[in-house]
DRENKE-85027 format. One record per atom (N, C-alpha, C): x, y negated, z; residue number from 1; residue in one letter. Coordinates in nm, 2 decimals. Last residue first. Layout:
# DRENKE-85027
      xx      yy      zz  dodren  titor
       X       Y       Z     NUM      A
...
//
This chain:
# DRENKE-85027
      xx      yy      zz  dodren  titor
   -1.94   -6.21   -5.39     175      X
   -1.92   -6.19   -5.54     175      X
   -2.03   -6.25   -5.61     175      X
   -1.78   -6.23   -5.10     174      X
   -1.89   -6.29   -5.17     174      X
   -1.86   -6.28   -5.32     174      X
   -1.69   -6.02   -4.84     173      X
   -1.66   -6.07   -4.97     173      X
   -1.79   -6.12   -5.03     173      X
   -1.59   -6.05   -4.51     172      X
   -1.70   -6.02   -4.60     172      X
   -1.67   -6.09   -4.73     172      X
   -1.34   -5.88   -4.37     171      X
   -1.36   -6.00   -4.45     171      X
   -1.48   -5.98   -4.54     171      X
   -1.29   -5.64   -4.25     170      X
   -1.32   -5.76   -4.16     170      X
   -1.34   -5.89   -4.24     170      X
   -1.26   -5.40   -4.36     169      X
   -1.14   -5.50   -4.37     169      X
   -1.17   -5.62   -4.28     169      X
   -1.51   -5.29   -4.32     168      X
   -1.39   -5.23   -4.26     168      X
   -1.27   -5.33   -4.26     168      X
   -1.67   -5.46   -4.48     167      X
   -1.69   -5.45   -4.34     167      X
   -1.57   -5.39   -4.26     167      X
   -1.57   -5.41   -4.73     166      X
   -1.56   -5.55   -4.68     166      X
   -1.58   -5.54   -4.53     166      X
   -1.64   -5.15   -4.75     165      X
   -1.50   -5.18   -4.76     165      X
   -1.48   -5.32   -4.70     165      X
   -1.92   -5.17   -4.75     164      X
   -1.85   -5.10   -4.64     164      X
   -1.70   -5.13   -4.64     164      X
   -1.95   -5.30   -4.99     163      X
   -2.00   -5.36   -4.87     163      X
   -1.93   -5.30   -4.75     163      X
   -1.85   -5.12   -5.18     162      X
   -1.79   -5.26   -5.17     162      X
   -1.83   -5.32   -5.04     162      X
   -2.03   -4.91   -5.14     161      X
   -1.89   -4.89   -5.12     161      X
   -1.82   -5.03   -5.10     161      X
   -2.27   -5.03   -5.22     160      X
   -2.25   -4.98   -5.08     160      X
   -2.11   -4.97   -5.05     160      X
   -2.22   -5.09   -5.49     159      X
   -2.26   -5.20   -5.39     159      X
   -2.23   -5.15   -5.25     159      X
   -2.18   -4.83   -5.59     158      X
   -2.07   -4.93   -5.60     158      X
   -2.10   -5.05   -5.50     158      X
   -2.43   -4.72   -5.54     157      X
   -2.31   -4.66   -5.48     157      X
   -2.20   -4.76   -5.48     157      X
   -2.60   -4.87   -5.71     156      X
   -2.62   -4.87   -5.56     156      X
   -2.50   -4.82   -5.49     156      X
   -2.50   -4.80   -5.95     155      X
   -2.49   -4.94   -5.91     155      X
   -2.50   -4.94   -5.76     155      X
   -2.56   -4.53   -5.96     154      X
   -2.43   -4.58   -5.98     154      X
   -2.41   -4.72   -5.92     154      X
   -2.85   -4.54   -5.93     153      X
   -2.77   -4.47   -5.84     153      X
   -2.62   -4.52   -5.84     153      X
   -3.07   -4.81   -5.96     152      X
   -2.97   -4.73   -6.03     152      X
   -2.87   -4.67   -5.93     152      X
   -3.21   -4.98   -5.81     151      X
   -3.25   -4.83   -5.80     151      X
   -3.15   -4.75   -5.87     151      X
   -3.22   -5.24   -5.71     150      X
   -3.09   -5.17   -5.73     150      X
   -3.12   -5.02   -5.72     150      X
   -3.41   -5.51   -5.84     149      X
   -3.41   -5.38   -5.78     149      X
   -3.27   -5.31   -5.82     149      X
   -3.35   -5.85   -5.77     148      X
   -3.37   -5.74   -5.86     148      X
   -3.35   -5.61   -5.79     148      X
   -3.28   -6.04   -5.59     147      X
   -3.41   -6.05   -5.65     147      X
   -3.43   -5.94   -5.75     147      X
   -3.08   -6.07   -5.42     146      X
   -3.05   -6.08   -5.56     146      X
   -3.18   -6.10   -5.64     146      X
   -3.20   -6.02   -5.18     145      X
   -3.13   -6.14   -5.20     145      X
   -3.11   -6.16   -5.35     145      X
   -3.33   -5.77   -5.22     144      X
   -3.41   -5.88   -5.18     144      X
   -3.34   -6.02   -5.21     144      X
   -3.10   -5.62   -5.27     143      X
   -3.21   -5.63   -5.37     143      X
   -3.30   -5.74   -5.34     143      X
   -2.97   -5.64   -5.04     142      X
   -2.91   -5.70   -5.16     142      X
   -3.01   -5.71   -5.26     142      X
   -3.15   -5.49   -4.88     141      X
   -3.12   -5.63   -4.85     141      X
   -3.06   -5.70   -4.97     141      X
   -3.13   -5.24   -5.00     140      X
   -3.26   -5.31   -4.99     140      X
   -3.24   -5.46   -4.96     140      X
   -2.86   -5.19   -4.97     139      X
   -2.92   -5.20   -5.10     139      X
   -3.05   -5.27   -5.10     139      X
   -2.83   -5.19   -4.69     138      X
   -2.76   -5.29   -4.77     138      X
   -2.82   -5.30   -4.91     138      X
   -3.00   -4.97   -4.62     137      X
   -3.03   -5.11   -4.58     137      X
   -2.96   -5.22   -4.66     137      X
   -2.86   -4.77   -4.76     136      X
   -3.00   -4.80   -4.79     136      X
   -3.04   -4.93   -4.75     136      X
   -2.61   -4.80   -4.63     135      X
   -2.62   -4.81   -4.77     135      X
   -2.76   -4.84   -4.81     135      X
   -2.68   -4.74   -4.37     134      X
   -2.62   -4.88   -4.40     134      X
   -2.63   -4.90   -4.55     134      X
   -2.75   -4.47   -4.41     133      X
   -2.85   -4.57   -4.36     133      X
   -2.81   -4.72   -4.39     133      X
   -2.51   -4.36   -4.51     132      X
   -2.64   -4.35   -4.59     132      X
   -2.74   -4.46   -4.54     132      X
   -2.34   -4.43   -4.30     131      X
   -2.32   -4.48   -4.44     131      X
   -2.44   -4.48   -4.52     131      X
   -2.46   -4.28   -4.10     130      X
   -2.46   -4.43   -4.09     130      X
   -2.43   -4.49   -4.23     130      X
   -2.41   -4.02   -4.19     129      X
   -2.55   -4.07   -4.17     129      X
   -2.55   -4.22   -4.17     129      X
   -2.13   -4.03   -4.19     128      X
   -2.20   -4.00   -4.32     128      X
   -2.35   -4.05   -4.31     128      X
   -2.09   -4.07   -3.92     127      X
   -2.04   -4.17   -4.02     127      X
   -2.11   -4.15   -4.15     127      X
   -2.20   -3.83   -3.82     126      X
   -2.26   -3.96   -3.78     126      X
   -2.22   -4.07   -3.88     126      X
   -2.04   -3.64   -3.93     125      X
   -2.18   -3.64   -3.96     125      X
   -2.24   -3.77   -3.93     125      X
   -1.80   -3.72   -3.81     124      X
   -1.81   -3.73   -3.96     124      X
   -1.95   -3.73   -4.00     124      X
   -1.87   -3.67   -3.55     123      X
   -1.84   -3.80   -3.59     123      X
   -1.85   -3.82   -3.74     123      X
   -1.91   -3.39   -3.56     122      X
   -2.03   -3.47   -3.53     122      X
   -2.00   -3.62   -3.56     122      X
   -1.65   -3.32   -3.61     121      X
   -1.75   -3.28   -3.71     121      X
   -1.87   -3.37   -3.69     121      X
   -1.52   -3.41   -3.38     120      X
   -1.48   -3.47   -3.51     120      X
   -1.59   -3.44   -3.62     120      X
   -1.65   -3.25   -3.19     119      X
   -1.67   -3.39   -3.19     119      X
   -1.63   -3.46   -3.32     119      X
   -1.55   -3.00   -3.28     118      X
   -1.69   -3.03   -3.28     118      X
   -1.72   -3.18   -3.28     118      X
   -1.28   -3.03   -3.23     117      X
   -1.33   -3.01   -3.37     117      X
   -1.47   -3.04   -3.38     117      X
   -1.28   -3.08   -2.96     116      X
   -1.23   -3.18   -3.05     116      X
   -1.28   -3.16   -3.19     116      X
   -1.38   -2.83   -2.88     115      X
   -1.46   -2.95   -2.85     115      X
   -1.42   -3.06   -2.94     115      X
   -1.18   -2.66   -2.96     114      X
   -1.31   -2.64   -3.02     114      X
   -1.39   -2.77   -3.00     114      X
   -0.98   -2.76   -2.79     113      X
   -0.96   -2.77   -2.94     113      X
   -1.10   -2.76   -3.01     113      X
   -1.09   -2.69   -2.55     112      X
   -1.06   -2.83   -2.57     112      X
   -1.05   -2.85   -2.73     112      X
   -1.09   -2.41   -2.58     111      X
   -1.22   -2.48   -2.56     111      X
   -1.20   -2.63   -2.59     111      X
   -0.82   -2.36   -2.60     110      X
   -0.91   -2.33   -2.71     110      X
   -1.04   -2.40   -2.70     110      X
   -0.73   -2.45   -2.35     109      X
   -0.68   -2.52   -2.47     109      X
   -0.77   -2.49   -2.59     109      X
   -0.87   -2.26   -2.19     108      X
   -0.89   -2.40   -2.18     108      X
   -0.85   -2.48   -2.30     108      X
   -0.74   -2.03   -2.28     107      X
   -0.89   -2.04   -2.30     107      X
   -0.93   -2.19   -2.29     107      X
   -0.48   -2.08   -2.19     106      X
   -0.51   -2.06   -2.33     106      X
   -0.66   -2.08   -2.37     106      X
   -0.53   -2.10   -1.92     105      X
   -0.48   -2.21   -1.99     105      X
   -0.50   -2.20   -2.14     105      X
   -0.62   -1.84   -1.87     104      X
   -0.71   -1.95   -1.85     104      X
   -0.66   -2.08   -1.92     104      X
   -0.39   -1.69   -1.94     103      X
   -0.51   -1.67   -2.02     103      X
   -0.61   -1.79   -2.00     103      X
   -0.23   -1.79   -1.73     102      X
   -0.19   -1.81   -1.87     102      X
   -0.31   -1.80   -1.96     102      X
   -0.37   -1.69   -1.51     101      X
   -0.35   -1.83   -1.52     101      X
   -0.31   -1.87   -1.67     101      X
   -0.34   -1.42   -1.56     100      X
   -0.47   -1.48   -1.56     100      X
   -0.47   -1.63   -1.58     100      X
   -0.06   -1.39   -1.54      99      X
   -0.13   -1.36   -1.66      99      X
   -0.26   -1.42   -1.67      99      X
   -0.03   -1.47   -1.27      98      X
    0.04   -1.54   -1.37      98      X
   -0.03   -1.52   -1.51      98      X
   -0.18   -1.26   -1.15      97      X
   -0.22   -1.40   -1.13      97      X
   -0.16   -1.49   -1.24      97      X
   -0.03   -1.04   -1.23      96      X
   -0.17   -1.05   -1.28      96      X
   -0.22   -1.20   -1.26      96      X
    0.21   -1.10   -1.10      95      X
    0.21   -1.09   -1.24      95      X
    0.07   -1.10   -1.30      95      X
    0.12   -1.09   -0.83      94      X
    0.17   -1.21   -0.89      94      X
    0.17   -1.21   -1.04      94      X
    0.04   -0.82   -0.83      93      X
   -0.06   -0.92   -0.81      93      X
   -0.01   -1.05   -0.86      93      X
    0.29   -0.70   -0.87      92      X
    0.18   -0.68   -0.97      92      X
    0.08   -0.78   -0.96      92      X
    0.41   -0.78   -0.64      91      X
    0.47   -0.82   -0.77      91      X
    0.36   -0.81   -0.87      91      X
    0.25   -0.65   -0.45      90      X
    0.26   -0.80   -0.45      90      X
    0.31   -0.85   -0.58      90      X
    0.29   -0.39   -0.52      89      X
    0.15   -0.44   -0.53      89      X
    0.16   -0.60   -0.53      89      X
    0.56   -0.36   -0.46      88      X
    0.51   -0.35   -0.60      88      X
    0.38   -0.41   -0.62      88      X
    0.54   -0.39   -0.19      87      X
    0.61   -0.49   -0.27      87      X
    0.57   -0.48   -0.41      87      X
    0.38   -0.17   -0.12      86      X
    0.33   -0.30   -0.09      86      X
    0.40   -0.41   -0.18      86      X
    0.57    0.03   -0.20      85      X
    0.44    0.02   -0.27      85      X
    0.37   -0.12   -0.25      85      X
    0.77   -0.02   -0.02      84      X
    0.80   -0.03   -0.16      84      X
    0.67   -0.05   -0.24      84      X
    0.64    0.04    0.22      83      X
    0.69   -0.10    0.20      83      X
    0.72   -0.12    0.05      83      X
    0.59    0.31    0.17      82      X
    0.47    0.22    0.19      82      X
    0.52    0.07    0.17      82      X
    0.85    0.40    0.17      81      X
    0.76    0.42    0.05      81      X
    0.65    0.32    0.05      81      X
    0.92    0.35    0.43      80      X
    1.00    0.29    0.32      80      X
    0.91    0.29    0.19      80      X
    0.74    0.52    0.56      79      X
    0.74    0.38    0.58      79      X
    0.81    0.30    0.47      79      X
    0.83    0.77    0.46      78      X
    0.69    0.72    0.43      78      X
    0.68    0.57    0.45      78      X
    1.08    0.78    0.57      77      X
    1.07    0.77    0.43      77      X
    0.93    0.72    0.39      77      X
    1.00    0.79    0.84      76      X
    1.09    0.68    0.79      76      X
    1.07    0.66    0.64      76      X
    0.87    1.03    0.84      75      X
    0.80    0.91    0.88      75      X
    0.87    0.79    0.83      75      X
    1.08    1.20    0.77      74      X
    0.97    1.19    0.68      74      X
    0.89    1.06    0.71      74      X
    1.24    1.16    1.00      73      X
    1.29    1.13    0.87      73      X
    1.18    1.11    0.77      73      X
    1.06    1.26    1.19      72      X
    1.10    1.12    1.20      72      X
    1.16    1.07    1.07      72      X
    1.05    1.53    1.11      71      X
    0.93    1.45    1.10      71      X
    0.96    1.30    1.11      71      X
    1.32    1.60    1.16      70      X
    1.27    1.60    1.02      70      X
    1.14    1.52    1.01      70      X
    1.33    1.56    1.43      69      X
    1.42    1.48    1.35      69      X
    1.37    1.48    1.20      69      X
    1.14    1.76    1.50      68      X
    1.12    1.62    1.54      68      X
    1.21    1.53    1.45      68      X
    1.28    1.99    1.41      67      X
    1.15    1.95    1.35      67      X
    1.11    1.81    1.38      67      X
    1.50    1.98    1.58      66      X
    1.52    1.97    1.44      66      X
    1.39    1.93    1.37      66      X
    1.36    2.01    1.83      65      X
    1.44    1.89    1.80      65      X
    1.47    1.87    1.65      65      X
    1.25    2.26    1.79      64      X
    1.17    2.15    1.81      64      X
    1.24    2.02    1.78      64      X
    1.49    2.42    1.77      63      X
    1.39    2.41    1.65      63      X
    1.30    2.29    1.67      63      X
    1.59    2.37    2.03      62      X
    1.67    2.33    1.91      62      X
    1.58    2.32    1.79      62      X
    1.38    2.49    2.17      61      X
    1.41    2.35    2.19      61      X
    1.49    2.29    2.07      61      X
    1.41    2.75    2.08      60      X
    1.28    2.68    2.05      60      X
    1.30    2.53    2.07      60      X
    1.66    2.81    2.19      59      X
    1.64    2.82    2.04      59      X
    1.51    2.74    2.01      59      X
    1.60    2.77    2.46      58      X
    1.70    2.69    2.40      58      X
    1.69    2.69    2.25      58      X
    1.42    2.98    2.49      57      X
    1.38    2.85    2.51      57      X
    1.47    2.75    2.45      57      X
    1.59    3.20    2.43      56      X
    1.47    3.17    2.35      56      X
    1.42    3.03    2.37      56      X
    1.76    3.17    2.65      55      X
    1.81    3.16    2.51      55      X
    1.70    3.13    2.41      55      X
    1.58    3.21    2.86      54      X
    1.65    3.09    2.85      54      X
    1.70    3.06    2.71      54      X
    1.49    3.47    2.79      53      X
    1.40    3.36    2.80      53      X
    1.46    3.22    2.78      53      X
    1.74    3.60    2.82      52      X
    1.67    3.60    2.69      52      X
    1.57    3.49    2.68      52      X
    1.77    3.56    3.10      51      X
    1.87    3.50    3.00      51      X
    1.81    3.50    2.86      51      X
    1.54    3.70    3.19      50      X
    1.56    3.55    3.22      50      X
    1.66    3.49    3.12      50      X
    1.59    3.95    3.09      49      X
    1.47    3.88    3.05      49      X
    1.48    3.73    3.07      49      X
    1.83    4.01    3.22      48      X
    1.83    4.00    3.07      48      X
    1.71    3.93    3.02      48      X
    1.74    4.01    3.48      47      X
    1.85    3.92    3.44      47      X
    1.84    3.90    3.29      47      X
    1.56    4.22    3.46      46      X
    1.51    4.09    3.50      46      X
    1.61    3.98    3.46      46      X
    1.73    4.43    3.40      45      X
    1.63    4.40    3.31      45      X
    1.57    4.25    3.34      45      X
    1.90    4.43    3.63      44      X
    1.96    4.40    3.50      44      X
    1.85    4.36    3.40      44      X
    1.71    4.49    3.83      43      X
    1.78    4.36    3.83      43      X
    1.84    4.33    3.70      43      X
    1.63    4.74    3.74      42      X
    1.53    4.64    3.74      42      X
    1.60    4.50    3.75      42      X
    1.88    4.87    3.77      41      X
    1.82    4.87    3.64      41      X
    1.71    4.75    3.64      41      X
    1.92    4.84    4.05      40      X
    2.01    4.78    3.95      40      X
    1.95    4.77    3.81      40      X
    1.70    4.99    4.14      39      X
    1.71    4.85    4.17      39      X
    1.80    4.78    4.07      39      X
    1.78    5.24    4.03      38      X
    1.65    5.18    3.99      38      X
    1.65    5.03    4.02      38      X
    2.02    5.28    4.17      37      X
    2.02    5.26    4.02      37      X
    1.89    5.20    3.97      37      X
    1.91    5.29    4.44      36      X
    2.00    5.18    4.40      36      X
    2.00    5.17    4.25      36      X
    1.77    5.54    4.44      35      X
    1.70    5.41    4.46      35      X
    1.78    5.29    4.41      35      X
    1.95    5.75    4.39      34      X
    1.82    5.74    4.32      34      X
    1.76    5.60    4.33      34      X
    2.20    5.73    4.51      33      X
    2.19    5.80    4.39      33      X
    2.06    5.77    4.32      33      X
    2.16    5.59    4.75      32      X
    2.26    5.54    4.65      32      X
    2.24    5.60    4.52      32      X
    1.97    5.75    4.87      31      X
    1.93    5.61    4.83      31      X
    2.03    5.56    4.73      31      X
    2.13    5.98    4.90      30      X
    2.01    5.98    4.82      30      X
    1.96    5.84    4.78      30      X
    2.33    5.87    5.07      29      X
    2.37    5.93    4.93      29      X
    2.24    5.93    4.85      29      X
    2.17    5.81    5.29      28      X
    2.25    5.71    5.22      28      X
    2.28    5.75    5.08      28      X
    2.08    6.06    5.36      27      X
    1.98    5.96    5.32      27      X
    2.05    5.85    5.25      27      X
    2.33    6.17    5.43      26      X
    2.25    6.23    5.33      26      X
    2.15    6.13    5.27      26      X
    2.40    6.00    5.64      25      X
    2.48    6.01    5.52      25      X
    2.41    6.07    5.41      25      X
    2.19    6.06    5.82      24      X
    2.21    5.92    5.77      24      X
    2.29    5.92    5.65      24      X
    2.24    6.33    5.87      23      X
    2.12    6.29    5.80      23      X
    2.13    6.15    5.75      23      X
    2.49    6.29    6.00      22      X
    2.48    6.37    5.88      22      X
    2.36    6.33    5.80      22      X
    2.42    6.14    6.22      21      X
    2.51    6.08    6.12      21      X
    2.50    6.16    6.00      21      X
    2.25    6.32    6.35      20      X
    2.20    6.19    6.31      20      X
    2.28    6.13    6.20      20      X
    2.44    6.52    6.41      19      X
    2.33    6.55    6.33      19      X
    2.26    6.42    6.27      19      X
    2.61    6.37    6.58      18      X
    2.66    6.43    6.46      18      X
    2.55    6.46    6.36      18      X
    2.43    6.30    6.78      17      X
    2.50    6.19    6.71      17      X
    2.55    6.25    6.58      17      X
    2.35    6.55    6.88      16      X
    2.25    6.46    6.82      16      X
    2.32    6.35    6.74      16      X
    2.59    6.64    6.98      15      X
    2.53    6.71    6.87      15      X
    2.42    6.63    6.80      15      X
    2.63    6.46    7.19      14      X
    2.72    6.46    7.08      14      X
    2.66    6.53    6.96      14      X
    2.34    6.30    7.31      13      X
    2.43    6.41    7.31      13      X
    2.51    6.41    7.19      13      X
    2.31    5.95    7.41      12      X
    2.27    6.07    7.34      12      X
    2.38    6.18    7.35      12      X
    2.22    5.77    7.69      11      X
    2.34    5.82    7.61      11      X
    2.30    5.95    7.54      11      X
    1.99    5.74    7.83      10      X
    2.03    5.63    7.74      10      X
    2.15    5.68    7.65      10      X
    1.94    5.93    8.01       9      X
    1.86    5.93    7.88       9      X
    1.91    5.82    7.78       9      X
    2.15    6.12    8.19       8      X
    2.13    5.98    8.15       8      X
    2.06    5.98    8.01       8      X
    2.23    6.37    8.27       7      X
    2.08    6.34    8.26       7      X
    2.05    6.20    8.22       7      X
    2.49    6.37    8.29       6      X
    2.43    6.45    8.19       6      X
    2.28    6.41    8.17       6      X
    2.54    6.22    8.52       5      X
    2.59    6.17    8.39       5      X
    2.52    6.25    8.28       5      X
    2.44    6.38    8.72       4      X
    2.38    6.25    8.69       4      X
    2.42    6.19    8.56       4      X
    2.62    6.58    8.71       3      X
    2.48    6.61    8.68       3      X
    2.40    6.48    8.65       3      X
    2.84    6.47    8.81       2      X
    2.83    6.51    8.67       2      X
    2.69    6.53    8.62       2      X
    2.82    6.45    9.06       1      X
    2.80    6.34    8.98       1      X
    2.79    6.37    8.84       1      X
//
């Protein structure tokens, strides 16, 4: 029966097991010495790259947040500046309107005063013209009534002045 046990192909010989285990240990030592450090090195590099990328991303995010805050601050300042400029423009516009209104009132007063002066001058001219006409008519009429000529300038002037004074007082004088 022993011969049947020795010929069993499923059970290996003790020398093959020892030789297989030795080669397995040699292969394990070689893998442990050469392959595992390369894997560890690649793993460490990849970990460092990922951590560095995360740190770099966090740094960039912090920079972006700071830049965003700065831009929001600048935008807020620009809005305040625009509001201040609009308010100044409104104030300047109101001042310009008030100034133009004042100038228009002054110009209107000047025009009214000029008109009054012109009307007064025209009235004086009309009064003078009427006096001359009334004087000439009164002298001619008085000359016809009296029957003598009133060509003398002094006499004519006295008659006209007396006639106009009587007209202004409302009582015609008979002399």
